[in-house]
N, C-alpha and C positions, 0 to 999 in steps of 0.2 A: 504494500500500500504506500503510495506516494504522499508525503506530507507537504502541503503548500500553504504559504501565507498569502492572503488576499491583500493586494495593494491597489490603491486608486483614490481618486478624489472623493471626499465625503459628500459632494453634490450627487454622487451615484450611490449613496447609502442604501436606498431601497433595492436597487438593482444588485448591489453587492450581496445583500442577504439572500436574494433569489438565486444568484449565481452560485453562492456557497452551497446552498441546498442541492442544487443540480449537480455540482461537482462531486458532492458526497454520495448522493443517491444514484446518479447515472454513471459516474466515472470511477467511483470507489476511492476517491481521494479523502484524506483527512485534512480538513481545512481549518487553519488558524486565522481568525478574523481580527480586524482592528476593533478598537473600542468605539462604539457608536453612541452619540449623544441624542437625547430627545430634543425635539424642536425647541429652540429658545434657551437650551442649556449651554453653559460654557465651562471650561476648565480654568482653575487658577493657574498661575505660572508654574508652580511646583507640580500640580496634577498633570499639566501638559507635558512637562519634562519626564515624569514617571511613565506616562502613556507612550511617549515616543521611545523611551528606553525599552519598555516592554515589547513594543512592536519590532524593534531591531533584534531583540532576544528571540522573538518568534521566527524571524527570518533565519537566525542562526540555527534554530532547531529544525528548519525545513529542508527538504530536498530541492525545493523550487519556490519561486514567487509566481503568483498568478495576477497579472496586471489587468484591471478592469479599465479599459481604454475606450469607452463608449464614444462613438463619433471620432475616434482617433485621438481624443483628448488625453494628454499626460501632463500633469502639472509639475511644478518644480519639486515638491516634496516626493512625489512618485518617481520622478527622474532620479532623485537622490537614492531612493530605495532600490531602483534598478541598478544603479552604479554600485551600490553597496553589495547587492546580491552577486553581481558579476565578479567583483573583487574577492568575494568569498566562495567562488566556484559553485554558485547556485544556478540552476536552470531558470531561465526567465520565459514564462509562458504569457501570451497575450490573448485576451478575450476576442479582440477583433484583429484581423490581419493588418499588418503594417505595410503600407505601399512603399 
C-alpha cells in the first residue's frame, strides 16, 4: 500500500476531501491529509507553525505526495512542498496532467 500526503491549495479543500476518499477506496492508497479549517476559522502564528511542521512530517512518512492541481493551479506553498518532496526522493503525483 502506497502512503501519500495530499498537497494543494486550501481553496480546493472540498475537492481534496473527495479526492482523498477516492484515492483510498478506489486506488488503495493510505492518504495523509492537511489540517482543514472550518469557514471563518484561523490559526494563531504558533498553531500555523505547528501545522506546517506536521505537514512536512507527513511528507517524510510518505512514499509520495499527491498534488491537487485543479485547473493546473499550484500555489507557492504547494510548489515548496513539491520541491521538498523531490529533494527527499518522494514520488510526486499530480491530480491533473501537467502540459
